[in-house]
N, C-alpha and C positions, 0 to 999 in steps of 0.2 A: 633677287633686286631686279629691276629694268635697267638698262645703264643707257643715261640721258646721249643720245645720239650729236648733239650740241657742244659735250665736251672734246677738247683735243686731247690727242693720244699723250702727252705730258702732263696732262692736267689728271688724266686716268690713272697714269704711273705714279705719279705725286700722292694720289687719295689711298692707292691702294696700296696696304704693309705685306710686309714678307719677313716669315719667320718660323722659328721651331714650333711644333706640334704642341698644343695645350690640350687636357684630356674636357675641355669646352667645343673645341673641334671636330670630335669626333663625330657627332649627330651632321654636323655640316657636310664631313667629306662624304657619310653615306648617301647624303643626296645629291651629291654632287654625283657620284655614282651612279645613282638612278638615275638622273638629269641626260647624261651623255651616254648613256651605255643599255638603259631600264633596266629589266633582272638579269640580262647576259654576260654582265662581268664572269670571270672560268675563276676569280679566285673571291670565296664567299665571306673572306674576312673583313672585304670592305662595305657589306652590307650590316656589319655588327658594330657599331659604337663599342660597348663593350668590349670585342675584342681589337679593335685598332688600338685599345687606351692599352690594353694588356700587351700587344705585341711592339709599340713603342717603349715602354716600361721594360723590358726586358731586350731589347735592341733587336727584334725578328724585322722590325721594320723602323726608318727614320721617315715620319712626316715630314713634309718639309709645306708650311701653307701661307698661301696667300690670302689676303684676308681685306675684302670692301670693308667703306667708313663705318659702315653700321656692325660689322663685326661677322660678316656672313664671308662663311669660306666659297670662294671661287675657282681655286684654283691648289692644287698639291702635286706635289710628286716625292719618289720616295726612293730611299736609299738603303740595301738590304742584301746581305749572303746569301749567294746563289751558286756559289762554286767550293770545290773543294779544300780551295787555301781560303780559311775563318782570316785573314787580313783583305779578300778582296771582293770589295764589295761591286753591286749592281745597283743601276741606277735608273729608272723606270717607275713603270704604274703611274705617269702622270697624264693630268684633263685640267684644260680649263675650263670655263662656263662656257658655253656658246656667247652671249652678249658681251662678253671681255674677250673673247679672241681678238688678234690682230692690232692688240689693245699694249703692246709690253710685256704683260703678265708673265706669260708663261719664262721672255729672255729675265726678267725679277728672278724668277724662282730658280731659275739656273745657275743666274751670277750666285745667289745667295749660298747654293748648296755647294759649287766646283771652287766659290772662290773663299766661302766665308768657313762653312759647315766644315767641311773635311777638312781642311788644314788645320782645324780648333781639334782633331779628333785623330790623333797620332796612330790608333789602332786603323786606322784605314789607311791601308798601303798603296793600295793602287786601286781604279774604279773604270768600270767599265758599263758600256751601251748599247743595246738591241735598238737599232734607227730600223724601223718598218720603211721596206721601201714601196708600198701604194702610195706613199706621197713621196716627197722631198723635204716637207718642213723641219722634222726633224735632222735629218743630216746637213742642211745648210749649220747646223749651232754645233759641230763636232769641232771643226777647227778654232771656231771662236773660242771653245774653253780647252783648246790643246790635247783635242784627241787623237787618234792613229787608228787611221783603220784598218784592220789585220785579217777581218773572215768574214764570210757571206753564207748565213745557214738559208738554204732554198725552200720554199714550199714551208718554214716554219710555223705559222699560225692560221687557222681557218678562219674561211669569209664571214663564219656567223659571228667573230668577236668583233667583226665591223658593223653590224646588222642594221644598229639603231641609226647610224650616219650612214649607210650606203658608201663606204668608202674602199670598197673592194668587192670584186666579185670573182673570185680564186683565192687561193692559200695564199698567205702574205711571206713575202723571203723579208728577212733583216740582216743587216751591215752592223758588226762586232766592231767597236772603235774603244781603245782602254786609253788611260792617263795613268802616269805613274806621278806618283809625290812622295816616296823613298826609295830612292834605288837598291836592287838587289842583286849585283851582280855574280853571274854562275852560269856553268857551262851546262850547253844544248848540243844533241844531238839530229841530226838533219838525213831523217831517209832518203836514201838515195832519189830515187822514184821521184821525192817533191824537191829537191837541192835545190834550182834554179828560182822557182815561186817563191820559197821560201827567204831566201836570201835575198829578192828584190823585196820582199815584206820585210822583213828584219833592217835593211838600210833605210826606212822611215822612221825607227823608236829611235831613241834617245836616251834613255839607258842600258848599260854594258852586260853584254854577254859574250860568251868565249866560243865558237862556235868550230864544233866538229862535227864528221859524216860517218852516219851510225854504221859498221861495219862489223857488229860483235855478235855472233851464235849467243841462240839464248842457252842461260845455263841446265843442265838435265834437270836439274834438281828442285826449281821453281815450277810452282803453281800460279795458274792466274786469280788473281783477285781484281773485285770492282764494284762498285754501286750502281747499282740498276734504278732507272725510275722510270717509271710510266706516267704519262700525263693524258686522261682519259678525252678532256675534254678537245683538247690538241691532236689529238691520235696521233703524238712524240715518244720517242721511247731510246733515251739514254744513257747511257754506260758509261762510266769514268773510272776506267782501266787504273786499277794501284799498283800491278805488278804483274808485266809481260813473263809469264809460263810456257812451258812447251806443249803444252794442252789448250793453247790459245785458240785454236782454229774450233776443237769442239765447245770452250767456252764460248762463243762467242755462236756457235750456233744456238747453245739451251739459251743463252739471252733472246736469240731473233725468234726461235720458235716463240718463246713468252710473248713476247711481243707482240708477235703475230695474232697471238690468241685474248688480244686485249684491244685488237685494232688498232694496233698502230699504223702508219702509214709512212712515216718520217724517222729513222733511226737512225741515232747518231752516236760516234766514238769516240770519248775525248781521251788520248794516248797519252802518258809522259816523254817530253823531248828529253828531259834527264836522264832518262834508260837509255845506256849506250847502246844497246839491241833492239831501240825502237822499231827500226827499219825492216825485222823482222816480220813486226807485227801487222805493222801495214802494208805490207807484200802480203799478210792473208786478207787483207780487209781489202786489199784492191780487186783480188780472186773471188771473192765473194759480194765484188756489184759495187764499194762503197766509191766514192770519188771526193776529192779535194773540198776543203772547206778552207781551211787558211789556221793562223796561227793564234793562241790564246796566253799571252805574255801572263806569266805572275797563277796561270790556274790552276796549279799545287802547290804552290811555293816557288817552284821552278815552272818555266812557260811547258803547256800544253798546245796539243795540234787535234784538230777539227777534221772528222773525215763523216761522212754521210752519204744515206742511202734513200731513194724515195721508192716507195710502192703508188704512187698518184703522180699525175703529169706536173713536171715542174715549172711548166709555164713563166719563161725565163724572158718573154713578151711584154709582159705587163709589172714586170721590176726597174723600179724609175730610181736613177741614179743621177748623180748632183758631178761627183768629178771626177777627172781624167782616169785617176789612182782605184775607184769603184768599180769603171767603167772595163778598165783591165782586169783586174780581181773578177768581176763576171765574167771574160773571156777563157779566163785559166779554168773557173768553177765549169762553166758549160762544155769547155773542149774536153773536160776531163769526167765529166758526166756521160759525155757522150761512147769516149773509150769505155768507160765501165758497162756499158748497154750494147754496144757493138758486136758482139758475141754472139749475138743470137737468140739470149737466153734470158727470160724475162727478171725482174728483179723477186718476183713472188718465187723463181722456182731457185732461186739464189739462197733462196732462205732456208731450203732442203738440206 
């Protein structure tokens, strides 16, 4: 349905309804994805109405839907579990029909999600989002809904994901921001190499941590354990490290070799800051060419720490940021990337 250009923003907002997903919305969500992304969106579930219904029924996705007066789906966003902590949910996969943009629709959807839906679902203790940095629109919403920026993922998404709207010329970075709905005080250990920037980040959070410095050696009896994941379309490989053992260097060497074989160009490590010897793992990752990403509140139940390595150009100049905090975070990330790549050894050689 075409939007009437003579209507005011307030009129359009009043006529649009926002609410929880209903099974009859599934076909409209598919049409919306095709309108915005063509056939190129990498999560294929959003092209299958039956799969969308099933995912909402079993909690793999919660769809928040905006509808026109005739019932047409004109906007949607989603909440879904994607971190090791089942009580931490990611907000994302949001889009609005082109004719309804800049008319307050996305703001209505996000207000419903963050101020109504999440508080009514106490099993959701914290929410995070990845705000893309090829434009600033998503970033402007973060402080409105009490999100705190804690990490920057460099070159996360390929330009192909934005090909239909031609909004990116290279790989796209994202800002990670978190909002806590239920406080869970706990102790964390900061790696000595990053004590300064991590304390600076933690000073922004409004829930409590006891912060110590990681100085403990890895117990000889432990073996490393983790869950790897490779996202082939994005060429991203991630390792959630659940146990840091004395075999950590070999453990990561194996992960990197398998990731390279699957054509990954972005490698990420999530390590657990509640582990007293996490600093030893971070030192090994630094030696392997990884650089600072940032804090991941409640990632494992307790906090996580993101480190990353690139086998592609970072294109820092294309990263668009709004807040002074995010700009300083970028400078921290960029400086550490330069440190990781100053040895004269290429990132691909560091995989060996």
